[in-house]
Wavefront OBJ file of the C-alpha trace (Angstrom):
o trace
v -45.317 7.073 -35.500
v -44.798 9.003 -32.261
v -42.427 7.071 -29.988
v -43.878 6.103 -26.468
v -42.650 8.531 -23.806
v -41.839 7.067 -20.292
v -41.682 9.304 -17.192
v -39.208 8.651 -14.499
v -42.241 7.497 -12.298
v -43.259 5.027 -14.989
v -39.799 3.596 -15.433
v -39.433 3.152 -11.701
v -42.748 1.397 -11.528
v -41.762 -0.927 -14.350
v -38.375 -1.762 -12.815
v -40.062 -2.483 -9.356
v -42.625 -4.744 -11.053
v -39.907 -6.612 -12.952
v -37.774 -7.005 -9.816
v -40.739 -8.323 -7.695
v -41.566 -10.803 -10.503
v -37.937 -12.000 -10.690
v -37.366 -12.326 -6.847
v -40.769 -13.647 -5.726
v -41.123 -17.475 -5.589
v -44.711 -18.524 -6.158
v -46.313 -20.130 -3.149
v -46.790 -23.975 -3.261
v -50.222 -23.654 -1.673
v -52.820 -20.909 -1.316
v -55.267 -21.645 1.540
v -58.397 -19.420 1.473
v -60.231 -19.533 4.698
v -63.852 -18.183 4.662
v -65.640 -17.975 8.098
v -69.270 -17.999 7.391
v -71.018 -15.139 9.224
v -67.875 -13.721 10.872
v -68.840 -9.993 11.181
v -65.595 -7.980 11.049
v -65.864 -6.628 14.507
v -65.824 -10.076 16.117
v -62.079 -10.384 15.675
v -61.522 -7.260 17.727
v -64.215 -8.228 20.249
v -62.612 -11.533 21.175
v -59.034 -10.816 20.415
v -57.986 -10.820 24.112
v -59.104 -14.450 24.459
v -57.399 -15.743 21.201
v -54.456 -18.185 21.324
v -51.254 -17.120 19.732
v -51.400 -19.338 16.583
v -55.045 -19.017 15.306
v -56.746 -15.725 14.264
v -53.996 -13.779 16.077
v -51.314 -15.385 13.780
v -52.966 -13.851 10.768
v -53.955 -10.593 12.419
v -50.317 -9.956 13.505
v -48.418 -11.464 10.625
v -50.561 -10.407 7.763
v -52.015 -7.391 5.872
v -55.269 -6.910 7.804
v -57.899 -4.746 6.062
v -60.270 -3.524 8.824
v -62.691 -1.768 6.524
v -63.527 -4.419 3.892
v -67.139 -4.647 2.645
v -69.251 -6.751 0.278
v -70.676 -4.220 -2.231
v -73.818 -6.078 -3.080
v -77.222 -5.750 -1.488
v -78.193 -9.402 -0.742
v -75.605 -10.618 1.761
v -76.141 -14.377 1.741
v -73.946 -17.393 1.766
v -73.633 -18.214 -1.885
v -73.552 -14.578 -2.940
v -70.542 -13.808 -0.679
v -68.623 -17.005 -1.446
v -69.019 -16.494 -5.285
v -67.972 -12.869 -4.966
v -64.837 -13.956 -3.102
v -64.064 -16.618 -5.570
v -64.726 -14.632 -8.791
v -63.809 -11.014 -7.804
v -67.130 -10.029 -9.488
v -70.459 -8.790 -8.210
v -73.539 -10.983 -8.345
v -74.846 -9.034 -11.201
v -71.953 -10.718 -13.287
v -71.433 -14.014 -11.509
v -75.103 -14.682 -11.280
v -75.410 -16.004 -7.775
v -77.891 -13.384 -6.618
v -79.217 -15.232 -3.732
v -79.380 -18.589 -2.019
v -82.518 -19.204 -4.082
v -84.290 -17.538 -6.995
v -87.249 -18.017 -9.181
v -86.521 -19.979 -12.386
v -88.435 -18.045 -14.979
v -88.703 -21.197 -17.199
v -90.333 -23.503 -14.552
v -91.929 -20.759 -12.484
v -90.490 -22.422 -9.386
v -87.876 -21.490 -6.765
v -84.459 -22.983 -7.536
v -81.606 -23.651 -5.149
v -78.453 -21.883 -6.226
v -76.222 -24.988 -7.032
v -78.845 -27.652 -7.699
v -78.350 -29.562 -10.896
v -80.260 -32.766 -11.603
v -77.697 -33.662 -14.331
v -75.190 -34.413 -11.567
v -76.714 -36.440 -8.742
v -75.015 -36.878 -5.408
v -72.552 -39.817 -4.955
v -74.050 -42.036 -2.371
v -71.795 -42.795 0.608
v -72.043 -46.641 1.163
v -73.192 -47.609 4.648
v -74.309 -44.197 5.751
v -78.037 -43.823 5.489
v -79.814 -40.456 6.141
v -82.122 -39.725 8.932
v -84.719 -38.078 6.654
v -85.342 -35.162 9.142
v -82.421 -32.872 8.881
v -82.471 -29.026 8.117
v -80.016 -26.650 6.811
v -79.046 -24.335 9.825
v -79.996 -21.240 7.609
v -83.301 -22.834 6.476
v -82.440 -22.282 2.760
v -84.178 -23.995 -0.153
v -82.414 -27.151 -1.237
v -84.885 -29.054 -3.366
v -82.707 -31.185 -5.600
v -80.261 -34.136 -4.885
v -77.869 -32.910 -7.749
v -75.143 -30.325 -7.311
v -72.735 -28.546 -9.588
v -71.122 -25.102 -10.228
v -72.798 -24.581 -13.586
v -75.085 -21.814 -12.357
v -71.863 -19.809 -11.605
v -71.567 -17.509 -14.630
v -68.000 -16.275 -14.140
v -64.782 -18.223 -13.843
v -63.104 -18.201 -10.398
v -59.567 -17.632 -9.278
v -59.221 -21.417 -8.910
v -60.433 -21.969 -12.451
v -57.873 -19.526 -13.869
v -55.176 -21.141 -11.729
v -55.991 -24.603 -13.240
v -55.996 -23.137 -16.745
v -52.670 -21.311 -16.299
v -50.946 -24.412 -15.116
v -52.407 -26.583 -17.862
v -54.331 -28.582 -15.358
v -51.402 -29.279 -13.039
v -52.788 -27.166 -10.128
v -54.857 -29.178 -7.625
v -57.921 -27.404 -6.407
v -60.289 -28.377 -3.432
v -63.168 -26.585 -1.889
v -64.237 -28.046 1.617
v -66.975 -26.949 3.919
v -69.874 -27.958 6.019
v -72.246 -26.333 3.405
v -72.553 -27.471 -0.171
v -72.793 -24.072 -1.687
v -69.731 -22.808 0.134
v -67.566 -25.621 -1.143
v -68.890 -25.497 -4.705
v -68.608 -21.680 -5.177
v -64.911 -21.672 -4.033
v -63.834 -24.861 -5.971
v -65.225 -23.264 -9.182
v -65.713 -25.239 -12.263
v -62.354 -26.975 -12.459
v -61.875 -28.060 -8.913
v -63.214 -30.677 -6.475
v -65.798 -29.905 -3.809
v -66.778 -31.740 -0.554
v -69.257 -30.930 1.950
v -70.897 -32.368 5.166
v -74.215 -33.922 4.843
v -76.518 -33.114 7.710
v -78.389 -36.334 6.966
v -75.432 -38.693 7.404
v -72.518 -36.797 8.793
v -70.452 -37.928 5.824
v -68.341 -35.591 3.641
v -69.976 -36.003 0.224
v -69.771 -34.774 -3.374
v -71.695 -35.118 -6.623
v -71.119 -36.814 -10.056
v -69.923 -33.479 -11.377
v -66.690 -33.981 -9.671
v -66.162 -37.728 -9.407
v -67.420 -41.012 -10.855
v -66.569 -42.659 -7.584
v -65.078 -41.437 -4.306
v -61.300 -41.564 -3.880
v -60.381 -44.332 -1.347
v -59.282 -41.765 1.296
v -62.698 -40.278 1.357
v -64.340 -43.724 1.744
v -61.907 -44.480 4.603
v -62.643 -41.158 6.258
v -66.450 -41.642 6.154
v -66.176 -45.282 7.176
v -64.742 -44.138 10.504
v -67.935 -41.956 11.070
v -65.999 -39.115 12.868
v -69.133 -36.990 13.113
v -70.673 -39.557 15.547
v -68.141 -38.763 18.218
v -70.505 -36.478 20.072
v -73.444 -38.866 20.353
v -74.579 -38.883 23.918
v -72.387 -35.987 24.981
v -72.881 -32.241 25.408
v -71.459 -29.098 23.919
v -69.958 -27.489 26.960
v -67.920 -24.331 27.588
v -64.255 -24.850 27.065
v -63.214 -22.306 29.714
v -64.580 -20.978 33.077
v -67.725 -18.865 32.684
v -66.336 -15.811 34.221
v -63.644 -15.664 31.326
v -66.181 -14.828 28.738
v -67.205 -11.276 27.754
v -70.802 -12.347 27.120
v -71.189 -14.583 30.135
v -74.524 -13.149 31.123
v -75.956 -13.682 27.581
v -76.592 -17.414 28.005
v -80.306 -17.581 28.685
v -82.400 -15.219 26.513
v -86.029 -16.109 25.723
v -85.788 -15.079 22.097
v -83.018 -17.573 21.220
v -84.134 -20.835 19.540
v -84.157 -24.303 21.125
v -83.179 -26.620 18.262
v -85.436 -29.507 19.062
v -84.057 -30.228 22.554
v -80.627 -28.704 22.044
v -81.488 -26.040 24.603
v -80.887 -22.314 24.974
v -78.189 -22.555 27.646
v -74.924 -24.394 28.158
v -74.363 -27.355 28.172
v -76.275 -28.252 24.974
v -77.155 -31.842 24.712
v -76.657 -33.560 21.349
v -79.549 -35.833 20.231
v -78.988 -39.293 18.927
v -78.981 -39.487 15.122
v -82.329 -41.443 15.145
v -84.014 -38.552 16.674
v -83.454 -36.462 13.516
v -81.381 -33.392 14.052
v -78.090 -34.679 15.415
v -75.959 -33.787 12.367
v -77.545 -30.352 12.245
v -76.619 -29.897 15.884
v -73.021 -30.895 15.002
v -72.914 -28.050 12.443
v -74.469 -25.659 15.172
v -71.357 -26.217 17.393
v -67.542 -26.234 17.303
v -67.567 -29.921 16.206
v -68.606 -29.084 12.760
v -65.693 -26.760 12.272
v -63.285 -29.347 13.681
v -64.590 -31.928 11.293
v -64.123 -29.547 8.270
v -60.549 -28.771 9.294
v -59.754 -32.430 9.791
v -61.102 -33.391 6.420
v -58.993 -30.539 4.878
v -56.001 -31.931 6.646
v -56.746 -35.364 5.062
v -57.104 -33.673 1.632
v -53.704 -32.093 1.958
v -52.010 -35.436 2.891
v -53.847 -37.656 0.420
v -53.931 -35.323 -2.569
v -50.426 -34.005 -2.050
v -51.453 -30.379 -1.931
v -48.509 -27.974 -1.803
v -45.943 -30.863 -2.418
v -44.636 -29.825 -5.907
v -43.529 -26.733 -7.728
v -47.027 -25.993 -9.069
v -49.196 -23.720 -6.802
v -52.275 -25.630 -5.475
v -55.371 -24.046 -4.024
v -57.454 -25.105 -0.915
v -60.545 -23.390 0.210
v -61.797 -24.204 3.624
v -65.088 -22.547 4.689
v -66.083 -22.848 8.264
v -69.911 -22.674 8.986
v -70.181 -22.940 12.806
v -70.156 -19.206 13.489
v -73.065 -18.618 11.001
v -75.053 -21.636 12.184
v -74.789 -20.509 15.816
v -75.706 -17.008 14.895
v -78.938 -18.149 13.332
v -80.229 -19.831 16.403
v -78.664 -17.754 19.222
v -77.516 -14.398 17.578
v -74.159 -12.803 17.312
v -74.068 -11.448 20.785
v -74.759 -14.784 22.460
v -72.454 -16.685 24.725
v -72.677 -19.441 22.089
v -71.274 -17.084 19.452
v -68.317 -16.266 21.734
v -67.630 -19.951 22.472
v -67.825 -21.047 18.787
v -65.551 -18.258 17.694
v -63.001 -18.953 20.433
v -63.216 -22.695 19.590
v -62.668 -21.979 15.877
v -59.595 -20.004 16.917
v -58.129 -23.108 18.577
v -59.086 -25.216 15.461
v -57.226 -22.782 13.224
v -54.121 -22.992 15.412
v -54.050 -26.689 15.070
v -54.711 -26.449 11.327
v -51.864 -23.885 10.723
v -49.463 -26.115 12.694
v -50.445 -29.080 10.503
v -49.786 -27.073 7.282
v -46.468 -25.796 8.734
v -45.350 -29.404 9.279
v -46.572 -30.850 5.953
v -46.084 -27.985 3.554
v -43.992 -25.433 5.261
v -44.905 -21.920 6.542
v -42.608 -20.450 3.952
v -44.584 -22.043 1.038
v -48.061 -21.013 2.006
v -50.268 -17.858 1.436
v -53.336 -17.478 3.495
v -56.434 -15.503 2.854
v -59.125 -14.922 5.525
v -62.487 -13.358 4.888
v -66.159 -13.968 5.372
v -69.212 -14.317 3.076
v -71.307 -11.968 5.166
v -71.849 -10.567 8.702
v -74.955 -10.780 10.843
v -77.296 -8.365 12.564
v -78.120 -8.388 16.200
v -81.488 -9.889 17.194
v -84.370 -7.280 17.219
v -85.229 -8.184 20.682
v -81.558 -7.636 21.678
v -81.229 -4.205 20.143
v -84.764 -3.259 21.226
v -83.653 -3.669 24.883
v -80.994 -1.027 24.005
v -83.252 1.674 22.631
v -83.211 0.762 18.883
v -86.473 0.548 16.918
v -86.569 -3.047 15.703
v -89.221 -5.409 14.454
v -89.790 -8.703 12.670
v -91.759 -8.812 9.374
v -92.493 -11.908 7.265
v -92.362 -11.978 3.498
v -95.321 -14.292 3.193
v -97.550 -11.770 5.111
v -96.414 -8.852 3.025
v -97.084 -10.975 -0.079
v -100.649 -11.616 0.988
v -101.222 -7.886 1.734
v -99.777 -6.854 -1.601
v -101.831 -9.321 -3.569
v -104.973 -8.221 -1.846
v -104.134 -4.645 -2.720
v -103.327 -5.385 -6.444
v -106.513 -7.484 -6.851
v -108.637 -4.599 -5.569
v -106.765 -1.850 -7.536
v -106.052 -3.579 -10.899
v -108.170 -6.779 -10.771
v -105.039 -8.979 -10.994
v -105.239 -12.214 -8.973
v -101.902 -13.248 -7.259
v -99.896 -10.636 -9.170
v -97.042 -11.222 -6.638
v -96.011 -14.856 -7.559
v -93.137 -15.045 -5.044
v -91.786 -12.814 -2.372
v -88.628 -14.770 -1.490
v -86.437 -12.335 0.381
v -85.104 -9.942 -0.834
v -86.924 -10.130 -4.375
v -90.574 -9.773 -5.271
v -91.274 -11.853 -8.401
v -94.321 -10.636 -10.429
v -96.573 -12.754 -12.564
v -95.858 -11.128 -15.901
v -98.523 -13.175 -17.799
v -101.275 -12.195 -15.333
v -100.322 -8.464 -15.648
v -100.361 -8.645 -19.385
v -103.671 -10.505 -19.535
v -105.137 -7.762 -17.281
v -103.928 -5.041 -19.783
v -102.062 -3.342 -16.955
v -98.744 -1.519 -17.315
v -96.053 -3.334 -15.246
v -94.410 -0.108 -14.130
v -97.966 0.915 -12.649
v -97.873 -2.322 -10.664
v -94.337 -1.688 -9.516
v -95.151 1.913 -8.589
v -98.020 0.851 -6.375
v -95.886 -1.817 -4.660
v -93.011 0.597 -4.081
v -95.223 3.288 -2.662
v -96.986 0.799 -0.421
v -93.975 -0.841 0.990
v -91.910 2.339 1.592
v -94.793 3.675 3.636
v -94.590 0.811 5.962
v -92.590 0.807 9.156
v -89.431 -1.344 8.853
v -88.896 -0.970 5.081
v -86.159 1.249 3.932
v -86.658 0.956 0.236
v -88.374 -1.116 -2.488
v -86.634 -0.616 -5.830
v -87.219 -2.061 -9.290
v -84.467 -2.033 -11.969
v -84.508 0.492 -13.519
v -85.397 2.556 -10.456
v -87.994 5.259 -10.576
v -86.690 8.717 -11.213
v -87.210 9.756 -7.668
v -85.083 6.722 -6.558
v -81.950 7.525 -8.636
v -79.192 8.353 -6.377
v -80.602 6.520 -3.355
v -77.821 5.378 -0.961
v -78.621 1.713 -1.707
v -78.936 2.003 -5.481
v -75.371 0.860 -6.374
v -75.494 -2.076 -4.053
v -78.964 -3.132 -5.408
v -77.729 -2.810 -9.070
v -74.561 -4.833 -8.134
v -76.956 -7.598 -7.053
v -79.147 -7.424 -10.185
v -78.994 -10.138 -12.798
v -81.630 -9.902 -15.531
v -82.197 -13.621 -15.817
v -82.506 -14.371 -11.991
v -83.290 -11.298 -10.002
v -86.758 -10.483 -9.023
v -88.764 -7.346 -10.262
v -88.414 -5.448 -7.114
v -85.617 -5.517 -4.392
v -86.920 -4.943 -0.889
v -84.556 -3.765 1.892
v -85.649 -3.598 5.492
v -84.679 -0.735 7.700
v -81.600 -1.059 9.884
v -82.164 -3.843 12.577
v -85.605 -4.648 11.247
v -86.013 -8.296 10.168
v -87.660 -9.168 6.907
v -87.518 -12.897 6.553
v -89.531 -15.890 5.300
v -91.207 -17.802 8.010
v -88.936 -20.366 9.798
v -87.737 -21.226 13.239
v -84.588 -18.993 13.088
v -83.728 -16.312 15.693
v -81.451 -14.325 13.338
v -81.082 -13.822 9.613
v -78.451 -11.867 7.495
v -79.016 -10.586 3.997
v -79.380 -6.871 4.288
v -77.275 -4.244 2.637
v -76.373 -2.543 5.955
v -72.886 -2.501 7.358
v -73.393 -5.152 9.992
v -74.098 -7.592 7.107
v -71.552 -6.249 4.573
v -68.587 -5.528 6.875
v -66.182 -8.549 6.871
v -62.584 -9.340 7.793
v -59.970 -9.468 5.064
v -56.491 -10.724 5.761
v -53.550 -11.791 3.609
v -50.608 -13.510 5.178
v -47.505 -15.161 3.637
v -43.705 -15.235 3.501
v -43.504 -12.265 1.133
v -46.266 -10.184 2.801
v -45.130 -7.399 5.225
v -47.568 -7.222 8.134
v -49.795 -4.066 8.172
v -53.091 -2.938 9.360
v -54.971 -1.019 6.772
v -58.159 1.154 7.555
v -58.798 2.225 3.769
v -62.092 0.945 2.450
v -61.630 -2.105 0.209
v -64.026 -4.542 -1.494
v -64.336 -8.323 -1.350
v -64.155 -8.255 -5.047
v -60.401 -7.349 -4.639
v -59.564 -10.794 -3.115
v -59.548 -12.782 -6.381
v -57.989 -10.026 -8.351
v -55.162 -9.769 -5.819
v -54.514 -13.508 -5.860
v -54.523 -13.665 -9.713
v -52.093 -10.602 -9.863
v -49.796 -12.219 -7.215
v -49.379 -15.258 -9.497
v -49.503 -13.397 -12.778
v -52.418 -15.277 -14.192
v -55.557 -14.358 -16.041
v -58.268 -12.541 -13.907
v -61.546 -14.346 -13.455
v -63.760 -13.692 -16.468
v -66.082 -11.215 -14.773
v -63.690 -9.773 -12.076
v -64.204 -6.038 -11.348
v -62.093 -5.693 -8.125
v -58.631 -4.069 -7.660
v -55.252 -5.591 -6.833
v -54.283 -4.639 -3.285
v -50.882 -3.007 -3.349
v -50.006 -3.706 0.259
v -50.177 -7.437 -0.430
v -48.227 -7.264 -3.655
v -45.571 -4.722 -2.730
l 1 2 3 4 5 6 7 8 9 10 11 12 13 14 15 16 17 18 19 20 21 22 23 24 25 26 27 28 29 30 31 32 33 34 35 36 37 38 39 40 41 42 43 44 45 46 47 48 49 50 51 52 53 54 55 56 57 58 59 60 61 62 63 64 65 66 67 68 69 70 71 72 73 74 75 76 77 78 79 80 81 82 83 84 85 86 87 88 89 90 91 92 93 94 95 96 97 98 99 100 101 102 103 104 105 106 107 108 109 110 111 112 113 114 115 116 117 118 119 120 121 122 123 124 125 126 127 128 129 130 131 132 133 134 135 136 137 138 139 140 141 142 143 144 145 146 147 148 149 150 151 152 153 154 155 156 157 158 159 160 161 162 163 164 165 166 167 168 169 170 171 172 173 174 175 176 177 178 179 180 181 182 183 184 185 186 187 188 189 190 191 192 193 194 195 196 197 198 199 200 201 202 203 204 205 206 207 208 209 210 211 212 213 214 215 216 217 218 219 220 221 222 223 224 225 226 227 228 229 230 231 232 233 234 235 236 237 238 239 240 241 242 243 244 245 246 247 248 249 250 251 252 253 254 255 256 257 258 259 260 261 262 263 264 265 266 267 268 269 270 271 272 273 274 275 276 277 278 279 280 281 282 283 284 285 286 287 288 289 290 291 292 293 294 295 296 297 298 299 300 301 302 303 304 305 306 307 308 309 310 311 312 313 314 315 316 317 318 319 320 321 322 323 324 325 326 327 328 329 330 331 332 333 334 335 336 337 338 339 340 341 342 343 344 345 346 347 348 349 350 351 352 353 354 355 356 357 358 359 360 361 362 363 364 365 366 367 368 369 370 371 372 373 374 375 376 377 378 379 380 381 382 383 384 385 386 387 388 389 390 391 392 393 394 395 396 397 398 399 400 401 402 403 404 405 406 407 408 409 410 411 412 413 414 415 416 417 418 419 420 421 422 423 424 425 426 427 428 429 430 431 432 433 434 435 436 437 438 439 440 441 442 443 444 445 446 447 448 449 450 451 452 453 454 455 456 457 458 459 460 461 462 463 464 465 466 467 468 469 470 471 472 473 474 475 476 477 478 479 480 481 482 483 484 485 486 487 488 489 490 491 492 493 494 495 496 497 498 499 500 501 502 503 504 505 506 507 508 509 510 511 512 513 514 515 516 517 518 519 520 521 522 523 524 525 526 527 528 529 530 531 532 533 534 535 536 537 538 539 540 541 542 543 544 545 546 547 548 549 550 551 552 553 554 555 556
């Protein structure tokens, strides 16, 4: 047998790795902060107005990757959170969208719905019955679990590597955000827009811990009843001061388009949704996370614990007012102050020297078509329901197939395979007609099946579309709108993310901690790198479907 030969470079690398492993003390707590809808440029846009201890603390004391992108095509909440937690693309982790068509039932399914694990009721907190998810996503079942997530997460592997000793919690205003980050082995809590309570399901608990019951019994979400969401600083201190009254923004049932925004009473139906569409939702999430740290003893022993805190206010505000609204600037600045308070709390209870922070986002957000249209861009709004009707009329006239398009739930077209077979038509012929028809329309960049047609191989979006494709869940044809065109399902929203363009894929990525040397890195990196870097930092198994790379500046 030929002996292994080691070069001087290899030996130096091995010695460095051994030295780092020997000298580095594992953190007692990893805090992963995900700001829903925080497009990467917003940190730079509002930096001058940030306090010292919020975003700025991470930006100045951490490794800040300024060119981080999601590399999948459908930039939605569950997709981005699952990618951050697993280090995998949706093709592998399976969360290809906030909803998809279940081929077995033929119906649309919400990403984390699971009727085997009903919601745990919160005693004394009845719902209003008229609440909406700020992003208008399908949520048809009362059960919730992570079982649709096909890969393990960083948190899962942390629990396994510590033989169950690591404590893992995912907390958010949104159920899917909390569940995706907590993984299969952690605990997840989210805010109900029906009751204002932080709730969970029977997947996680048979009964709520006492501290959760005590928290909800105080009804902290009710603090804003009869008040207004007002600006926290003088109007002339805002970059976007003039962007407060734009006719294309959405008035959320009396909430108004301009400051101050008046909260409705809970009995009127949308109060708790309005809480999420304001800084109060983020404050409640941070306060609940603080309660979890105290009551669950996170970071208080020699085993590394994990806490995911996902803030939803920026995304919710973006949906109704857009990312270049005064509301966006105010909610981002308010979150900055919330983070400063949160970091101070963690410093006091766990110790700054014991904590590693990770900051990123699940997706960005496009500007409103009307906003960019005023600045010379070609922009338009299209509705998936209208395109589906047009396509079905064309397919009936061409092939004699009635309702061949079963669903067009952005970004996927789901075909009725049985109807196509019964009509003795080749499915690829149906796909070809749809592709040619849609790509000839204004506002559509590409319509691509998997496998793509020969003339589509090498298309700039092909890799991102493939990264999003899961055979059991993805539709037959992925449809991408042109830049700044909106392709959405009909709703009351002003803005919607979900495209493969840079304004939706470009997100912040910052690692900060006691052994991390501050740097600002412009090299292109991927969100799949986050879970791989954390796993490598702790020397544990990578998540089962992980495909990212360990970031050397964080580990050096």
